[in-house]
Residue frames as qw, qx, qy, qz and C-alpha x, y, z in Angstrom:
[[0.239, -0.886, -0.206, -0.340, 121.16, 69.61, 79.08],
 [0.307, 0.484, -0.485, 0.660, 123.50, 71.62, 81.21],
 [0.532, -0.474, -0.640, 0.289, 123.50, 71.23, 84.93],
 [0.283, -0.718, -0.195, 0.606, 124.57, 74.83, 85.43],
 [0.424, 0.772, 0.153, 0.447, 124.74, 78.07, 83.46],
 [0.543, -0.500, -0.089, 0.669, 127.63, 80.35, 84.53],
 [0.296, 0.908, 0.187, 0.229, 127.37, 84.01, 83.47],
 [0.649, -0.454, 0.048, 0.609, 130.79, 85.74, 83.51],
 [0.282, 0.951, -0.120, 0.038, 132.73, 88.87, 82.53],
 [0.874, 0.139, -0.239, 0.400, 136.35, 87.87, 81.93],
 [0.229, 0.639, -0.261, 0.687, 137.59, 91.07, 83.56],
 [0.592, -0.636, 0.138, -0.475, 136.12, 90.35, 86.99],
 [0.218, 0.406, -0.848, 0.263, 138.62, 88.51, 89.33],
 [0.491, -0.113, 0.642, -0.578, 135.88, 87.42, 91.64],
 [0.850, 0.308, 0.013, -0.428, 133.97, 85.68, 88.82],
 [0.589, 0.506, -0.631, 0.006, 137.13, 84.01, 87.76],
 [0.120, -0.348, 0.825, -0.430, 137.76, 82.67, 91.22],
 [0.709, 0.106, 0.416, -0.559, 134.16, 81.35, 91.30],
 [0.779, 0.458, -0.267, -0.334, 134.63, 79.74, 87.94],
 [0.315, 0.459, -0.816, 0.154, 137.65, 77.79, 89.05],
 [0.395, -0.091, 0.751, -0.520, 135.59, 76.38, 91.91],
 [0.777, 0.334, 0.132, -0.516, 132.83, 75.45, 89.42],
 [0.659, 0.489, -0.548, -0.162, 135.30, 73.65, 87.21],
 [0.036, -0.367, 0.871, -0.324, 136.66, 71.83, 90.19],
 [0.605, 0.115, 0.581, -0.533, 133.20, 70.54, 90.95],
 [0.711, 0.511, -0.218, -0.432, 132.55, 69.94, 87.26],
 [0.404, 0.490, -0.772, -0.015, 135.56, 67.56, 87.07],
 [0.208, -0.178, 0.864, -0.423, 134.62, 65.71, 90.26],
 [0.518, 0.274, 0.657, -0.474, 130.98, 65.12, 89.45],
 [0.325, 0.171, 0.785, 0.499, 130.90, 65.12, 85.62],
 [0.239, 0.725, 0.466, -0.447, 128.54, 68.10, 85.36],
 [0.422, 0.512, 0.433, 0.610, 127.77, 70.03, 82.21],
 [0.171, -0.656, -0.215, 0.703, 128.39, 73.73, 82.47],
 [0.415, 0.699, 0.424, 0.400, 127.09, 76.18, 80.01],
 [0.396, -0.358, -0.080, 0.842, 129.23, 79.29, 79.84],
 [0.162, 0.818, 0.502, 0.229, 127.28, 82.44, 79.25],
 [0.395, 0.291, -0.027, 0.871, 128.04, 86.16, 78.89],
 [0.208, -0.897, -0.380, 0.084, 127.29, 89.09, 81.09],
 [0.464, 0.484, -0.007, 0.742, 128.93, 92.46, 80.36],
 [0.381, -0.588, -0.370, 0.610, 129.85, 94.73, 83.27],
 [0.137, -0.085, 0.232, 0.959, 130.30, 97.54, 80.70],
 [0.255, -0.407, -0.608, -0.632, 126.66, 97.19, 79.45],
 [0.456, -0.623, -0.615, 0.159, 125.29, 96.90, 82.98],
 [0.364, -0.522, -0.226, 0.737, 127.09, 99.97, 84.29],
 [0.059, 0.064, 0.358, 0.930, 126.52, 102.05, 81.09],
 [0.306, -0.551, -0.665, -0.401, 122.76, 101.42, 81.62],
 [0.484, -0.672, -0.458, 0.323, 122.91, 102.40, 85.24],
 [0.123, 0.940, -0.076, 0.308, 125.22, 105.38, 84.52],
 [0.728, 0.005, -0.342, 0.594, 128.85, 105.57, 85.59],
 [0.336, -0.888, -0.212, 0.230, 129.57, 107.97, 88.34],
 [0.142, 0.944, -0.288, 0.071, 132.18, 110.72, 88.45],
 [0.160, -0.694, 0.701, -0.048, 135.88, 109.67, 88.38],
 [0.873, 0.003, 0.460, -0.161, 134.94, 106.18, 86.91],
 [0.522, 0.691, -0.412, -0.284, 137.36, 106.16, 83.92],
 [0.062, -0.429, 0.901, -0.033, 139.48, 103.40, 85.38],
 [0.556, 0.162, 0.752, -0.316, 136.29, 101.22, 85.74],
 [0.656, 0.638, 0.066, -0.399, 135.07, 102.18, 82.27],
 [0.320, 0.673, -0.641, -0.184, 138.40, 101.13, 80.76],
 [0.233, -0.229, 0.933, -0.153, 138.51, 97.86, 82.61],
 [0.604, 0.320, 0.604, -0.409, 134.95, 97.07, 81.67],
 [0.588, 0.673, -0.218, -0.392, 135.59, 97.81, 78.06],
 [0.102, 0.475, -0.869, -0.094, 138.44, 95.35, 78.12],
 [0.431, 0.073, 0.851, -0.289, 135.95, 92.76, 79.50],
 [0.658, 0.562, 0.215, -0.452, 133.53, 93.54, 76.58],
 [0.405, 0.660, -0.575, -0.266, 136.27, 93.05, 74.07],
 [0.096, -0.296, 0.945, -0.105, 137.16, 89.74, 75.69],
 [0.585, 0.293, 0.642, -0.400, 133.46, 88.62, 75.56],
 [0.642, 0.613, -0.156, -0.433, 133.34, 89.35, 71.90],
 [0.240, 0.478, -0.837, -0.112, 136.40, 87.05, 71.42],
 [0.321, -0.022, 0.894, -0.312, 134.54, 84.35, 73.59],
 [0.644, 0.486, 0.270, -0.525, 131.44, 84.91, 71.42],
 [0.491, 0.621, -0.519, -0.323, 133.46, 84.31, 68.28],
 [0.019, -0.322, 0.942, -0.089, 134.93, 81.07, 69.84],
 [0.509, 0.189, 0.726, -0.422, 131.50, 79.84, 70.66],
 [0.648, 0.582, -0.018, -0.491, 130.20, 80.56, 67.09],
 [0.444, 0.595, -0.646, -0.177, 133.18, 78.63, 65.72],
 [0.409, 0.217, -0.872, 0.157, 133.74, 75.75, 68.12],
 [0.632, -0.441, -0.595, -0.227, 131.02, 75.69, 70.70],
 [0.570, -0.787, -0.042, -0.230, 130.71, 75.79, 74.42],
 [0.871, -0.293, 0.012, 0.395, 133.98, 74.03, 75.25],
 [0.535, 0.433, 0.060, 0.723, 135.78, 76.78, 73.27],
 [0.264, -0.829, -0.068, -0.489, 134.24, 79.38, 75.51],
 [0.811, -0.580, 0.012, 0.071, 135.49, 77.56, 78.51],
 [0.812, 0.014, 0.051, 0.581, 138.96, 77.36, 77.08],
 [0.267, 0.636, 0.060, 0.721, 139.12, 81.02, 76.10],
 [0.494, -0.803, -0.031, -0.332, 137.84, 82.05, 79.53],
 [0.852, -0.452, 0.022, 0.264, 140.51, 79.91, 81.28],
 [0.667, 0.255, 0.083, 0.695, 143.33, 81.24, 79.03],
 [0.046, 0.734, 0.059, 0.675, 142.27, 84.92, 79.53],
 [0.632, -0.743, -0.068, -0.209, 141.65, 84.44, 83.18],
 [0.866, -0.214, -0.013, 0.452, 145.03, 82.89, 83.71],
 [0.503, 0.377, 0.069, 0.775, 146.73, 85.78, 81.85],
 [0.135, -0.729, -0.143, -0.656, 144.68, 88.58, 83.34],
 [0.633, -0.687, 0.017, -0.356, 144.16, 87.56, 86.95],
 [0.925, -0.319, 0.037, 0.202, 146.79, 84.99, 87.77],
 [0.699, 0.142, 0.098, 0.694, 149.81, 86.28, 85.73],
 [0.137, -0.806, -0.213, 0.535, 148.60, 89.84, 86.17],
 [0.243, -0.144, 0.480, 0.830, 148.98, 90.75, 82.53],
 [0.313, 0.731, 0.604, -0.058, 146.52, 92.88, 80.70],
 [0.391, 0.517, 0.206, 0.733, 146.68, 95.78, 78.18],
 [0.210, -0.315, -0.308, 0.873, 147.08, 99.21, 79.56],
 [0.336, 0.292, -0.121, -0.887, 144.74, 100.48, 76.82],
 [0.748, 0.295, 0.487, -0.342, 141.64, 99.01, 75.29],
 [0.585, 0.696, -0.297, -0.292, 143.26, 99.30, 71.84],
 [0.118, 0.542, -0.832, 0.004, 145.78, 96.72, 72.85],
 [0.739, -0.075, 0.531, -0.408, 143.18, 93.99, 73.70],
 [0.847, 0.453, -0.108, -0.258, 143.18, 92.46, 70.24],
 [0.496, 0.576, -0.623, 0.184, 146.93, 91.82, 70.10],
 [0.271, -0.409, 0.726, -0.482, 147.00, 90.77, 73.72],
 [0.822, 0.041, 0.394, -0.410, 144.19, 88.21, 73.20],
 [0.797, 0.500, -0.321, -0.107, 145.79, 86.92, 70.02],
 [0.188, 0.571, -0.730, 0.326, 149.00, 86.23, 72.00],
 [0.479, -0.238, 0.686, -0.492, 147.17, 84.57, 74.84],
 [0.885, 0.242, 0.142, -0.373, 145.09, 82.32, 72.53],
 [0.648, 0.568, -0.507, 0.012, 148.14, 81.30, 70.53],
 [0.016, -0.487, 0.777, -0.398, 150.02, 80.33, 73.73],
 [0.612, -0.079, 0.606, -0.502, 147.11, 78.31, 74.93],
 [0.192, 0.001, 0.919, 0.344, 146.87, 76.39, 71.60],
 [0.366, 0.641, 0.593, -0.323, 143.58, 78.07, 70.63],
 [0.477, 0.587, 0.426, 0.497, 142.66, 79.84, 67.37],
 [0.320, -0.350, -0.106, 0.874, 144.31, 83.17, 67.39],
 [0.010, 0.277, 0.492, 0.825, 142.04, 84.46, 64.68],
 [0.307, -0.704, -0.640, 0.000, 139.17, 84.60, 67.26],
 [0.360, -0.455, -0.199, 0.790, 141.05, 87.66, 68.64],
 [0.125, 0.200, 0.451, 0.861, 140.02, 89.59, 65.49],
 [0.274, -0.645, -0.603, -0.381, 136.50, 89.82, 66.93],
 [0.383, -0.353, -0.463, 0.718, 137.64, 91.91, 69.95],
 [0.068, 0.308, 0.016, -0.949, 136.47, 95.07, 68.13],
 [0.175, -0.212, -0.769, -0.578, 133.55, 93.44, 66.22],
 [0.335, -0.018, 0.368, -0.867, 130.38, 95.00, 67.55],
 [0.642, -0.022, -0.533, -0.551, 128.25, 92.35, 65.83],
 [0.492, -0.090, -0.833, 0.238, 128.82, 90.12, 68.79],
 [0.060, -0.104, 0.458, -0.881, 127.23, 92.65, 71.08],
 [0.631, -0.188, -0.279, -0.699, 123.77, 91.56, 70.22],
 [0.794, -0.187, -0.578, -0.012, 124.22, 88.12, 71.83],
 [0.367, 0.019, -0.566, 0.738, 126.18, 89.59, 74.75],
 [0.274, -0.174, 0.134, -0.936, 123.46, 92.08, 75.41],
 [0.735, -0.195, -0.425, -0.491, 120.77, 89.40, 75.16],
 [0.727, -0.153, -0.627, 0.233, 122.52, 87.15, 77.65],
 [0.170, 0.146, -0.402, 0.888, 123.30, 90.06, 79.92],
 [0.479, -0.217, -0.060, -0.848, 119.62, 91.03, 79.97],
 [0.792, -0.170, -0.528, -0.255, 118.53, 87.44, 80.53],
 [0.553, 0.002, -0.649, 0.522, 120.88, 86.97, 83.46],
 [0.081, -0.080, 0.328, -0.938, 119.54, 90.16, 85.17],
 [0.630, -0.200, -0.326, -0.676, 115.99, 88.99, 84.40],
 [0.755, -0.111, -0.644, 0.043, 116.79, 85.92, 86.49],
 [0.549, -0.194, -0.539, 0.609, 118.29, 87.47, 89.47],
 [0.158, -0.916, -0.299, 0.214, 117.26, 91.11, 89.56],
 [0.518, 0.769, 0.001, 0.375, 119.13, 94.10, 88.39],
 [0.241, -0.901, 0.291, -0.214, 121.14, 95.09, 91.43],
 [0.870, -0.285, 0.350, 0.198, 123.80, 92.40, 90.96],
 [0.165, 0.771, -0.518, -0.332, 126.97, 91.79, 88.95],
 [0.838, 0.317, -0.430, -0.109, 128.98, 88.81, 87.98],
 [0.173, 0.011, -0.879, -0.444, 129.16, 85.91, 88.33],
 [0.693, -0.027, 0.160, -0.702, 125.55, 84.63, 88.09],
 [0.041, -0.123, 0.988, 0.080, 124.86, 80.94, 88.49],
 [0.715, 0.031, -0.098, -0.692, 121.69, 79.22, 87.22],
 [0.229, -0.134, 0.960, -0.085, 120.95, 75.74, 88.48],
 [0.416, 0.409, 0.809, -0.080, 118.54, 73.53, 86.63],
 [0.178, 0.452, -0.214, -0.847, 118.56, 75.73, 83.57],
 [0.388, 0.144, -0.658, -0.629, 116.21, 75.06, 80.74],
 [0.169, -0.296, -0.932, 0.118, 113.74, 73.43, 83.13],
 [0.280, -0.742, -0.492, -0.358, 110.37, 74.57, 84.53],
 [0.513, -0.853, -0.094, 0.006, 112.15, 75.68, 87.69],
 [0.622, 0.409, -0.263, 0.614, 115.55, 77.27, 87.17],
 [0.531, -0.810, -0.181, 0.168, 117.18, 78.73, 90.23],
 [0.531, 0.617, -0.087, 0.575, 119.61, 81.60, 90.06],
 [0.584, -0.733, -0.129, 0.324, 122.03, 83.40, 92.27],
 [0.277, 0.871, -0.300, 0.272, 124.63, 86.20, 92.15],
 [0.264, -0.652, 0.680, -0.208, 127.87, 84.70, 93.50],
 [0.612, -0.731, -0.126, 0.275, 129.12, 83.05, 95.57],
 [0.261, 0.871, -0.304, 0.284, 131.86, 85.67, 95.83],
 [0.891, -0.396, -0.015, 0.222, 134.84, 83.81, 97.21],
 [0.024, 0.925, -0.377, -0.043, 138.39, 84.87, 97.86],
 [0.232, -0.430, 0.870, 0.073, 140.01, 81.36, 97.91],
 [0.666, 0.168, -0.548, -0.478, 139.26, 78.51, 95.43],
 [0.733, -0.285, 0.540, -0.299, 137.88, 75.45, 97.37],
 [0.412, 0.391, -0.787, -0.240, 139.30, 72.11, 96.25],
 [0.204, 0.023, -0.969, 0.134, 138.40, 68.48, 96.76],
 [0.241, -0.495, -0.824, 0.136, 135.67, 67.72, 99.29],
 [0.062, -0.486, -0.311, 0.814, 135.48, 71.39, 100.35],
 [0.135, 0.107, -0.489, -0.855, 134.46, 72.30, 96.80],
 [0.327, -0.321, -0.817, -0.351, 131.62, 69.85, 96.86],
 [0.224, -0.515, -0.679, 0.473, 130.41, 70.90, 100.29],
 [0.049, 0.393, 0.033, -0.918, 130.22, 74.56, 99.06],
 [0.226, -0.022, -0.672, -0.705, 128.47, 73.49, 95.91],
 [0.298, -0.398, -0.865, -0.066, 125.84, 71.54, 97.76],
 [0.140, -0.515, -0.475, 0.699, 125.26, 74.39, 100.18],
 [0.062, 0.308, -0.215, -0.925, 124.93, 76.91, 97.45],
 [0.284, -0.135, -0.769, -0.558, 122.60, 74.78, 95.36],
 [0.230, -0.471, -0.810, 0.262, 120.48, 74.13, 98.44],
 [0.038, -0.529, -0.256, 0.808, 120.18, 77.92, 99.05],
 [0.131, 0.205, -0.467, -0.850, 119.52, 78.63, 95.38],
 [0.353, -0.177, -0.800, -0.452, 116.78, 76.09, 95.09],
 [0.141, -0.371, -0.752, 0.527, 115.12, 76.90, 98.40],
 [0.006, -0.713, -0.563, -0.418, 111.76, 78.63, 97.87],
 [0.261, -0.933, -0.227, -0.098, 111.70, 82.17, 99.00],
 [0.688, -0.403, 0.077, 0.598, 115.46, 82.44, 99.53],
 [0.333, 0.929, 0.138, 0.085, 116.50, 85.90, 98.27],
 [0.310, 0.798, -0.335, 0.394, 119.92, 87.07, 99.74],
 [0.833, -0.488, -0.037, 0.258, 122.76, 86.01, 101.98],
 [0.496, 0.710, -0.110, 0.487, 125.70, 88.47, 102.23],
 [0.547, -0.748, -0.013, 0.375, 128.64, 89.74, 104.17],
 [0.201, 0.926, -0.276, -0.161, 131.48, 92.13, 103.15],
 [0.843, 0.370, -0.311, 0.238, 134.60, 90.79, 101.48],
 [0.625, -0.765, 0.143, 0.062, 137.36, 90.18, 104.01],
 [0.588, -0.448, 0.484, 0.468, 140.44, 89.37, 101.98],
 [0.297, 0.622, -0.446, -0.571, 141.97, 89.95, 98.57],
 [0.933, 0.252, -0.042, -0.255, 141.48, 87.28, 95.89],
 [0.409, -0.537, 0.728, 0.122, 143.86, 84.37, 96.00],
 [0.799, 0.400, -0.239, -0.380, 144.39, 82.29, 92.85],
 [0.065, -0.473, 0.877, -0.060, 146.70, 79.69, 94.30]]
């Protein structure tokens, strides 16, 4: 049984930062993390994109295509494959600052990224396969059912598949905590998430994301 469910959209830099913190804690404590899907394109399409939103629409569509590839990886090779695909795409998109300029280029881009990472490049063929949208939609809806609909990604669920799962949007961090600092943040977030009646703790972002 997983210790944590992590809902992500690969296109979100803040979610990727948080995921690197989660993997840091995972390696230190031997936790099991179940990697789940949440689509910013589906969320915002349901809410309705505002005027002059084409840049966001295009970016969110890239994320949906990447989630389809991750879904194909899960179907083929399980949860660890999802983690590997997310790491490879996150490194390319957010750290190396490489991403297609058009949605049509996502398949070839993903095939190259997977091949370089030693993963199955054929998973990239699913980037345009809408059959994966059913599971992505299901997990997106479930994530919002757990936290409420006025959130984005990442969503963390502590104690999943138990009688008392505890979920949170975030934490949104701009720097990846390492070592003991990563554990301190984890324990604090878990305490807040599992405290009865705790609903929200927030402040505005103060710096650009750093992937160092």
